Structure formats: structure tokens, C-alpha cells
C-alpha positions, 0 to 999 in steps of 0.5 A: 083196116080189119083182118090184117093178118092171120098168124099161127105157129108150130110145135111137135105133132106128137104133143097134139096127137088125137086132139084135133078131132072136131067130134071129140067131147067138149072139154072144160072151158078155158078162161082168159086173162086180158092184157091191154098192150097200151097206147103210143103217145098221141094215139087214142085207138089201137088194134092188134094184127098178130102175135108170136110164140111168146105172146109178143104182139104187133099192130097199129094205132091211130090218133083218131079213128077217122084218120089213116095215119097209122103208127106201127107198134110192137109189144114185147115182154111188156114194153111197147115200142113205136116202130117208126115210119119209112123215109118220107112216109106218113103211115105204117102198119106192123102185121106179123112177128116171128119167134126171134122178134123180127117184124114185117109190115107195110107203109108209104114212103116218098117214092112209093104208095106202099112198101113192104118192110122187115126189121133189121138191126133196129130199123125198117128195111124195104125187102122188095122193090115194087116199082111204086106199086103196093106190097102187103105183108101177111106173115114171117116165118121163124126162118125169116121167109115172108108171105104176102101180096104185091102189085107193080101196077100203079092202077090198083087193078085187082087182077094185077095183085099177086100172092108171093113168098119171099125167102132169104137169098143164101148168097146174100142174107140182105136180099130176098128171092121172090116166088109168085103163087100160081092161080087155079088152072082153067077158066074160060078166060085165063086173064080173069083168074086171080088168087090171094093168100091169107095165111101161112105156116112155118113150112111156108105152105099157104091158104087163101082163095082164088077165082076163075070165071068158071068156078067163081071164088074157091078156097085154095091151098098152096104146097111148098114144093118148087111149083107151089102147087095149088089145090082147090079145096071146094066148098061145103056141100051145096054151097057156092063159094069159099075162102080159106083164112088160115092154116096150122103146121099140120096142114089143117085149114080154116075159113068160110063157105058161102051158101044160103048161110055163111058157115065157118069151115075146117078142112081136114088134112086127109087126101080129100081135104074134107070140109066140115062145118063148125058150129055157130053161136045159138041164134047166129047164121053167119060166121068164119074161122080165121086162125088155128094153132097146132092143138086144133083150137080155132078162133073167128067170128059168129054173127046174127044177121037179119035176112028178112026180105028187103032187110039185111044188117048185122044184129050182133058180131061176136068173137069166138073160139072153137075147142073140141067141137064146141063154140064159145063167145070169147066175152064169156070166157074172160077172167072176171078181174082183168076181163071186166068191161071188155068186149072182144070185137076181133081176133087175129091170131092164136099161138101154141100156148093158146094165147090170142091177139085181139082187139077189144072195146071198153068204155068206148075205147078200142085197144089191142089186147093179148088174151092168155089162158089162165092157169088153173 
């Protein structure tokens, strides 16, 4: 159930002018206070899916980590709320929240395997009929546009899944208009081509990955023009495949490039979309970046994996933050009182205040967390 969503938010470009160079000297490290958003009654496990500009967090919790009967929650202004379930449903996930507090997610219902929903007037509203198929939400903009994936097929066939943008119908604000995201052109067999979005920005530009039987899997960017023009971002030099995970409002994109090692990547906003490898923690050989804000602060993971012949397994997995070209383990940046005992196991988003939605473990308990830069 990991990596449910990556969500970034916008501010004025003038505020961050010059702050985005990854070659800049390292600044003083930021220390983060830790807020446990709590548990709904009956839950023992919780994970954060994303946050908005004000530090409101959404996610889901479980009565038992081995059960799939998830319950969606929202934590706003210090208050934790059970978002309920769709009629006849058994599970529900909240995946993203915008600045006005509107939430999107997905859950089952008596008539469908998985429906995408949006909150409206205090209840969950189905925004798209998928013919009994599957819909997964990833993002909701401050203007109310929704990004995600869907299939109307009941077979679960991978290539039947499509990325899409849903925008509010100007003639009827209760309804949405859907636009499918295109796949990469070419390929020996076009029927083998598919694409998946992973991150959206406020302009509803999209980052993700696409595959053809000719180039394999590539990180891609979709523009917000009428055709949602798709751009192949390529890989780091010498690598084989890549995936984009998130982007900010300045069209900077982060993700991962796969080669002899697996490296986190920042794609620039220049015309060539130049790819730059981000550093890993000392001793690590695998990592990926999942989200960044408009100040260029990036969050993701760094891993050590035993790559001896015949042996493959993770030795250590650490949530990290990249700031001004330097990488730091988030565990090392936690404020000593509120952060005591916490291990950050996953990060899912970062807003322009620098707040991070995360999942952490303390005393064997998994919780949804909000990490907030401490005031000097």
C-alpha cells in the first residue's frame, strides 16, 4: 500500500529565484518537529498519503496491518476525522487534499470494485463511472481538477489502465469532464504501449512513466495543452529505464533512473530536460526521489542493497531530504523531543512551507506523521 500519492503545491516563482540550483553550497540543516496525527478508534496502524499547503494530512488506517479493510481519514487543524465509506463498501483510502480541504480517494462499493470519490458537502461523491472497473486518484488541484488512473475493464489487464485528468464541467459543477493522457508514439506493436501518471502540479501538468516495446520504460512529462502532449524525459547517461514520480509548479521533475545502480534523478526545466543524478547516503546504492516543492527541496528514499552474486536484499531503507545539493537522512534531522524514538519509513509529499507527510515507526507502532520545519 506504499507510495499512494505524491502531492506538491505552488507559490510565486520570484520567491524561490536562484534557490533551485543543485550545485549550490549546502545550507544549514533544517530540523523537523514531529506530529503524530493519531488513530481512528479501532485502528492500530496508520499511514499518510499526502498533505496540502496548510499541513492538513490525509491517509488511511487499519485495524490490523494484515487486513485490507482500510479506513480513510483526514487530519485538519489538529482534528482527526473518519471519512467513512461508499455505500456498501468495505474499504476506503484518502489520497490527496487541496488548499480548500477538498479530498479525493478511492474505495469499493456494492456495485464496483474500486470507485474514485471526491468530498462534496460533507459526503463522498463518485466523480466517474468506470463500468465496474477500477479508479485510483492521485491528486486534486486547488481549482478542483483531479488526476489519476482508471480502467473500465474488469479483467485487471495492465494495458487497459489509462491515466486521466478530470476537470469540473463549467456547465454543471457537479459533473467532471475526463481527458485521457496519451502514450508514447512509436513502438513495434502500438498495442503494447501504455503509460501511468505519478505526480501532478497545480497547472495539471503531469509526470509519470510510459512503455513501448521499442524503448522500454521511460520517465515522461505531459503538458497541459489540449493534446496533453507527452515528452520522453530519457534516462541518466548509460542507464536503461527511468520513471518520473513528481513535479513542482516550475516543471522540475523528480524520479528514478535504472542502470547498474538505481539512482534518484532531478530533470531540469531547460529545453533539453537535462537529467541530474542526486546523491545517495554514504554506503547506499539505490534511491529514488518522489516529490519536491517550489523551493527545490526534494524528498525520497535511499537504500543499501547487497548486490553480491546470488544475493539480493535490502540492508537498510532510509527516508531522505535533498536540500541545496546535499542529502540527509530524515531521522537525523528530527527535533529531539517530538522526534524521540521515531524512524521515518516513508515520505509521500512536501508543501511550500517545507512540511512533509510521512509514515513513521516508534515502539513497533506505525503512524501517519506531519514533519514541520522547526522555527530557529
